[in-house]
C-alpha positions as a Markdown table, in Angstrom:
| # | Residue | x | y | z |
|---|---|---|---|---|
| 1 | Unk | 104.6 | 30.1 | 160.9 |
| 2 | Unk | 104.9 | 26.5 | 159.9 |
| 3 | Unk | 106.6 | 27.6 | 156.6 |
| 4 | Unk | 109.0 | 29.9 | 158.6 |
| 5 | Unk | 109.8 | 27.1 | 161.0 |
| 6 | Unk | 110.6 | 24.7 | 158.1 |
| 7 | Unk | 112.8 | 27.2 | 156.4 |
| 8 | Unk | 114.7 | 28.0 | 159.6 |
| 9 | Unk | 115.3 | 24.2 | 160.1 |
| 10 | Unk | 116.6 | 23.8 | 156.6 |
| 11 | Unk | 118.9 | 26.7 | 156.9 |
| 12 | Unk | 120.5 | 25.4 | 160.0 |
| 13 | Unk | 123.7 | 24.6 | 158.1 |
| 14 | Unk | 125.6 | 23.1 | 161.0 |
| 15 | Unk | 123.0 | 20.6 | 162.3 |
| 16 | Unk | 124.4 | 17.1 | 161.9 |
| 17 | Unk | 123.0 | 15.2 | 164.9 |
| 18 | Unk | 120.7 | 12.3 | 163.9 |
| 19 | Unk | 117.9 | 11.4 | 166.4 |
| 20 | Unk | 118.3 | 7.8 | 167.4 |
| 21 | Unk | 121.5 | 7.2 | 165.4 |
| 22 | Unk | 124.1 | 5.6 | 167.6 |
| 23 | Unk | 127.0 | 6.7 | 165.3 |
| 24 | Unk | 125.6 | 10.3 | 165.0 |
| 25 | Unk | 127.9 | 13.2 | 165.5 |
| 26 | Unk | 126.8 | 16.0 | 167.9 |
| 27 | Unk | 126.6 | 19.3 | 166.1 |
| 28 | Unk | 128.2 | 22.5 | 167.5 |
| 29 | Unk | 125.9 | 25.4 | 168.1 |
| 30 | Unk | 126.5 | 28.2 | 165.6 |
| 31 | Unk | 127.8 | 30.5 | 168.2 |
| 32 | Unk | 130.4 | 27.8 | 169.2 |
| 33 | Unk | 132.0 | 27.6 | 165.8 |
| 34 | Unk | 135.7 | 28.4 | 166.1 |
| 35 | Unk | 135.4 | 28.6 | 169.9 |
| 36 | Unk | 135.1 | 24.9 | 170.6 |
| 37 | Unk | 136.7 | 22.0 | 168.9 |
| 38 | Unk | 134.1 | 20.0 | 166.9 |
| 39 | Unk | 133.6 | 16.2 | 167.0 |
| 40 | Unk | 134.6 | 15.0 | 163.5 |
| 41 | Unk | 132.2 | 13.1 | 161.4 |
| 42 | Unk | 133.7 | 9.7 | 160.8 |
| 43 | Unk | 135.1 | 9.0 | 157.4 |
| 44 | Unk | 133.3 | 5.8 | 157.0 |
| 45 | Unk | 129.9 | 7.5 | 157.5 |
| 46 | Unk | 130.2 | 9.4 | 154.2 |
| 47 | Unk | 130.8 | 8.5 | 150.6 |
| 48 | Unk | 130.6 | 12.0 | 149.1 |
| 49 | Unk | 131.6 | 15.6 | 150.1 |
| 50 | Unk | 129.1 | 16.9 | 152.7 |
| 51 | Unk | 129.2 | 20.3 | 150.9 |
| 52 | Unk | 129.3 | 19.8 | 147.1 |
| 53 | Unk | 128.0 | 16.2 | 147.1 |
| 54 | Unk | 130.7 | 15.0 | 144.8 |
| 55 | Unk | 131.7 | 11.3 | 145.5 |
| 56 | Unk | 135.0 | 10.6 | 147.1 |
| 57 | Unk | 137.6 | 8.4 | 145.4 |
| 58 | Unk | 141.0 | 7.2 | 146.5 |
| 59 | Unk | 142.8 | 9.0 | 143.7 |
| 60 | Unk | 141.1 | 12.2 | 142.6 |
| 61 | Unk | 139.0 | 13.3 | 145.6 |
| 62 | Unk | 140.4 | 12.9 | 149.1 |
| 63 | Unk | 138.6 | 13.3 | 152.4 |
| 64 | Unk | 139.4 | 16.3 | 154.6 |
| 65 | Unk | 137.8 | 17.5 | 157.8 |
| 66 | Unk | 136.6 | 21.1 | 158.4 |
| 67 | Unk | 138.3 | 22.1 | 161.7 |
| 68 | Unk | 135.4 | 24.3 | 162.6 |
| 69 | Unk | 132.3 | 22.1 | 162.1 |
| 70 | Unk | 133.8 | 18.7 | 161.7 |
| 71 | Unk | 132.2 | 17.9 | 158.3 |
| 72 | Unk | 134.0 | 15.6 | 155.9 |
| 73 | Unk | 134.6 | 17.6 | 152.7 |
| 74 | Unk | 136.7 | 17.4 | 149.6 |
| 75 | Unk | 139.9 | 19.5 | 148.9 |
| 76 | Unk | 138.0 | 22.1 | 146.8 |
| 77 | Unk | 135.4 | 22.7 | 149.5 |
| 78 | Unk | 138.0 | 22.9 | 152.2 |
| 79 | Unk | 140.4 | 25.2 | 150.4 |
| 80 | Unk | 139.9 | 28.0 | 153.0 |
| 81 | Unk | 141.7 | 29.1 | 156.1 |
| 82 | Unk | 140.2 | 30.8 | 159.1 |
| 83 | Unk | 141.4 | 31.7 | 162.7 |
| 84 | Unk | 140.0 | 29.4 | 165.3 |
| 85 | Unk | 139.8 | 30.6 | 168.9 |
| 86 | Unk | 140.0 | 27.1 | 170.4 |
| 87 | Unk | 143.4 | 26.6 | 168.6 |
| 88 | Unk | 145.0 | 29.8 | 169.8 |
| 89 | Unk | 143.6 | 31.8 | 166.8 |
| 90 | Unk | 145.8 | 29.9 | 164.4 |
| 91 | Unk | 144.8 | 29.5 | 160.8 |
| 92 | Unk | 143.1 | 26.2 | 160.1 |
| 93 | Unk | 141.5 | 24.4 | 157.2 |
| 94 | Unk | 137.8 | 25.1 | 157.1 |
| 95 | Unk | 134.9 | 24.5 | 154.7 |
| 96 | Unk | 133.4 | 27.3 | 152.6 |
| 97 | Unk | 130.4 | 27.8 | 154.8 |
| 98 | Unk | 132.4 | 28.1 | 158.0 |
| 99 | Unk | 134.9 | 30.4 | 156.3 |
| 100 | Unk | 132.0 | 32.8 | 155.4 |
| 101 | Unk | 130.6 | 32.6 | 158.9 |
| 102 | Unk | 133.9 | 33.1 | 160.8 |
| 103 | Unk | 135.4 | 35.8 | 158.5 |
| 104 | Unk | 132.4 | 37.6 | 157.1 |
| 105 | Unk | 133.9 | 37.4 | 153.7 |
| 106 | Unk | 131.5 | 36.6 | 150.8 |
| 107 | Unk | 132.4 | 33.8 | 148.4 |
| 108 | Unk | 130.9 | 34.7 | 145.0 |
| 109 | Unk | 130.8 | 31.2 | 143.7 |
| 110 | Unk | 128.8 | 29.9 | 146.6 |
| 111 | Unk | 126.0 | 27.9 | 145.3 |
| 112 | Unk | 122.4 | 28.6 | 146.2 |
| 113 | Unk | 120.9 | 25.4 | 147.7 |
| 114 | Unk | 117.6 | 26.8 | 148.9 |
| 115 | Unk | 115.6 | 24.8 | 146.3 |
| 116 | Unk | 116.8 | 21.3 | 146.9 |
| 117 | Unk | 114.8 | 18.3 | 145.9 |
| 118 | Unk | 114.3 | 15.5 | 148.3 |
| 119 | Unk | 117.1 | 13.4 | 146.8 |
| 120 | Unk | 119.4 | 16.3 | 147.6 |
| 121 | Unk | 118.5 | 16.5 | 151.2 |
| 122 | Unk | 121.1 | 15.1 | 153.5 |
| 123 | Unk | 120.6 | 11.8 | 155.2 |
| 124 | Unk | 121.1 | 13.4 | 158.6 |
| 125 | Unk | 118.5 | 16.0 | 157.9 |
| 126 | Unk | 115.9 | 13.5 | 156.6 |
| 127 | Unk | 116.7 | 10.9 | 159.3 |
| 128 | Unk | 116.1 | 13.5 | 162.0 |
| 129 | Unk | 112.5 | 13.8 | 160.8 |
| 130 | Unk | 111.8 | 10.2 | 159.7 |
| 131 | Unk | 109.3 | 7.5 | 160.5 |
| 132 | Unk | 112.0 | 4.9 | 160.4 |
| 133 | Unk | 115.7 | 4.9 | 159.5 |
| 134 | Unk | 118.5 | 2.3 | 159.8 |
| 135 | Unk | 121.1 | 0.3 | 157.9 |
| 136 | Unk | 119.7 | -2.4 | 155.6 |
| 137 | Unk | 120.9 | -4.5 | 152.8 |
| 138 | Unk | 119.2 | -4.8 | 149.4 |
| 139 | Unk | 119.9 | -8.1 | 147.7 |
| 140 | Unk | 120.3 | -8.4 | 143.9 |
| 141 | Unk | 118.1 | -10.8 | 141.9 |
| 142 | Unk | 120.4 | -13.7 | 142.5 |
| 143 | Unk | 120.2 | -13.1 | 146.3 |
| 144 | Unk | 124.0 | -13.6 | 146.4 |
| 145 | Unk | 125.2 | -10.0 | 146.1 |
| 146 | Unk | 123.9 | -7.1 | 148.1 |
| 147 | Unk | 123.9 | -3.3 | 148.3 |
| 148 | Unk | 124.2 | -2.0 | 151.9 |
| 149 | Unk | 123.2 | 1.5 | 152.8 |
| 150 | Unk | 121.2 | 3.9 | 155.0 |
| 151 | Unk | 117.4 | 3.5 | 154.4 |
| 152 | Unk | 114.9 | 6.2 | 155.4 |
| 153 | Unk | 111.2 | 6.8 | 155.2 |
| 154 | Unk | 110.8 | 10.6 | 155.9 |
| 155 | Unk | 107.9 | 12.0 | 157.8 |
| 156 | Unk | 107.3 | 14.6 | 155.1 |
| 157 | Unk | 107.2 | 11.9 | 152.3 |
| 158 | Unk | 105.9 | 8.8 | 154.2 |
| 159 | Unk | 105.1 | 6.7 | 151.1 |
| 160 | Unk | 108.6 | 6.7 | 149.7 |
| 161 | Unk | 111.8 | 4.8 | 150.7 |
| 162 | Unk | 115.1 | 6.7 | 150.2 |
| 163 | Unk | 118.4 | 5.0 | 150.1 |
| 164 | Unk | 121.7 | 6.6 | 151.0 |
| 165 | Unk | 125.1 | 5.0 | 150.6 |
| 166 | Unk | 126.0 | 6.2 | 154.2 |
| 167 | Unk | 124.2 | 7.8 | 157.1 |
| 168 | Unk | 125.8 | 11.2 | 156.8 |
| 169 | Unk | 125.7 | 11.5 | 153.0 |
| 170 | Unk | 124.2 | 14.7 | 151.6 |
| 171 | Unk | 122.3 | 13.1 | 148.6 |
| 172 | Unk | 120.2 | 10.0 | 148.3 |
| 173 | Unk | 121.1 | 7.8 | 145.3 |
| 174 | Unk | 117.8 | 5.9 | 145.0 |
| 175 | Unk | 114.1 | 6.3 | 145.9 |
| 176 | Unk | 111.4 | 3.6 | 145.9 |
| 177 | Unk | 107.7 | 4.6 | 145.9 |
| 178 | Unk | 106.2 | 2.1 | 148.3 |
| 179 | Unk | 102.5 | 2.5 | 147.5 |
| 180 | Unk | 100.9 | -0.7 | 146.1 |
| 181 | Unk | 103.7 | -3.1 | 147.2 |
| 182 | Unk | 103.0 | -6.3 | 149.1 |
| 183 | Unk | 105.2 | -6.9 | 152.1 |
| 184 | Unk | 106.2 | -10.5 | 152.4 |
| 185 | Unk | 108.0 | -12.2 | 155.3 |
| 186 | Unk | 110.6 | -14.8 | 154.6 |
| 187 | Unk | 111.4 | -17.9 | 156.7 |
| 188 | Unk | 113.6 | -16.9 | 159.7 |
| 189 | Unk | 117.3 | -17.5 | 159.3 |
| 190 | Unk | 119.7 | -17.2 | 162.2 |
| 191 | Unk | 122.1 | -15.3 | 160.1 |
| 192 | Unk | 119.8 | -13.4 | 157.7 |
| 193 | Unk | 116.6 | -11.6 | 158.7 |
| 194 | Unk | 115.0 | -11.2 | 155.2 |
| 195 | Unk | 111.8 | -9.8 | 153.9 |
| 196 | Unk | 110.5 | -8.7 | 150.5 |
| 197 | Unk | 108.5 | -6.1 | 148.6 |
| 198 | Unk | 106.5 | -7.6 | 145.8 |
| 199 | Unk | 104.6 | -5.9 | 143.0 |
| 200 | Unk | 103.7 | -6.9 | 139.4 |
| 201 | Unk | 106.5 | -9.5 | 139.2 |
| 202 | Unk | 109.1 | -7.1 | 140.7 |
| 203 | Unk | 110.7 | -8.5 | 143.9 |
| 204 | Unk | 113.0 | -6.5 | 146.2 |
| 205 | Unk | 114.6 | -8.5 | 149.0 |
| 206 | Unk | 115.9 | -6.7 | 152.1 |
| 207 | Unk | 118.1 | -8.0 | 155.0 |
| 208 | Unk | 117.9 | -6.4 | 158.4 |
| 209 | Unk | 120.5 | -6.7 | 161.2 |
| 210 | Unk | 118.0 | -8.3 | 163.6 |
| 211 | Unk | 114.5 | -9.8 | 163.7 |
| 212 | Unk | 113.1 | -6.9 | 165.7 |
| 213 | Unk | 114.4 | -4.4 | 163.2 |
| 214 | Unk | 113.0 | -6.5 | 160.3 |
| 215 | Unk | 109.5 | -6.5 | 161.9 |
| 216 | Unk | 109.7 | -2.7 | 162.4 |
| 217 | Unk | 110.6 | -2.2 | 158.7 |
| 218 | Unk | 107.8 | -4.6 | 157.6 |
| 219 | Unk | 105.2 | -2.6 | 159.6 |
| 220 | Unk | 106.5 | 0.7 | 158.3 |
| 221 | Unk | 106.6 | -0.4 | 154.7 |
| 222 | Unk | 103.1 | -2.1 | 154.9 |
| 223 | Unk | 101.7 | 1.2 | 156.1 |
| 224 | Unk | 103.3 | 3.1 | 153.2 |
| 225 | Unk | 102.2 | 0.4 | 150.8 |
| 226 | Unk | 98.6 | 0.8 | 152.0 |
| 227 | Unk | 98.8 | 4.6 | 151.6 |
| 228 | Unk | 98.6 | 5.2 | 155.4 |
| 229 | Unk | 100.3 | 8.5 | 156.5 |
| 230 | Unk | 98.8 | 9.1 | 159.9 |
| 231 | Unk | 100.6 | 7.5 | 163.0 |
| 232 | Unk | 97.4 | 6.5 | 164.7 |
| 233 | Unk | 96.3 | 4.3 | 161.8 |
| 234 | Unk | 97.7 | 0.8 | 161.5 |
| 235 | Unk | 97.7 | -2.1 | 159.1 |
| 236 | Unk | 98.6 | -5.8 | 159.1 |
| 237 | Unk | 101.3 | -6.8 | 156.6 |
| 238 | Unk | 101.0 | -10.0 | 154.5 |
| 239 | Unk | 103.3 | -12.7 | 155.7 |
| 240 | Unk | 103.2 | -14.6 | 152.4 |
């Protein structure tokens, strides 16, 4: 039954709401597709097509919105038209999945995505079942430049940190196994709430938006670094 429940959850194509994500976009129920106007996913929340996972660029891959589900998709994945009841049954640009659902037509080149690796799971899907997720910055070695993104520790993979470029992206670009790292606090700075992961000479420096968020991440990473996967267990992190 657990396997059935997980499969049904994964196959819920149109679920985009992220628990606890202030900028999340409420998803339409499947039976509402075409009958009610969707709330569009904001362009700034994605860096790649939410269907084919290809990155957007200003020149060769423009952003479009599916008028049925509200996803941000590329031109190739939104090159379909379907009648939408909420718009007087006029033809509108929709993504491939909504086209198949609304028209019943089969698209032969539709890709089978049932066997996706964790890096290919969408940020919204993983965040919805995460131990902790939020925006963070990862500093480079000089501590001058940084890479911002959406960072997630999933419930079903609690010893690994996954990094997405944006909170609605459909593929993580980096994963960091946390087991064995030392979590180190850095002196409090009014403008930069920093902490580090240290292991065998490798140092990763993170910046949180607030001191409270920094402490939450330090606790979560310390648990993962110690191999703790059960919520009732706890561990103290090293403050350096």
